[in-house]
N, C-alpha and C positions, 0 to 999 in steps of 0.2 A: 780727719776724725769721722766725718759722715761715711766715707768710703769704708773705713774699718767697721763701723756699725752695720753697714749694708752687707759686707762680706760675712760678718758674724751671723746676721739674721739669715742670710742665704744658706750658710753652712748648717745652721740649726734646722732650717726648714727641710733641707735635703736629708739630713740625718734622721729627722722625724719621719719623713716619707719612707726612707730606707727601712726603718724599724717596723713601720706599719706594713710595708710590703713583705718583709721577712716573716712577720707574724701571720699574715694572710696566706703566704705561700706554705708555711709550715702547717697551718690548720688544713688547707686544701690538700696537701700531700698526705697528712694523717687520715683525713676523711676518705680520700681516694684509695689509700692503701687498705683501709677497713672495708670499703665497698668491694674492692677487688678480692680481698681475702674471703669475704662472705659469699661472693659470686662463685669463686673457685670451690669453696667448701660446699656450696649448694650443689654444684655440678658433680663433685665427687660423691656427695651423699646420695644424690639421685642415681648415680651409676651403681653405688653399693646396693640401693634398694631394687634397682632393675636387675 
């Protein structure tokens, strides 16, 4: 019985960590993509002005 509860808690903890990691990775990816897009757009805009 205790082993079952321990496994259940462990799985829940890992699942929660996995969700947090996925959310953080998704946010980081979106922010990085936006920064990269802005950086490229600024270079292209600067080239157009030059």
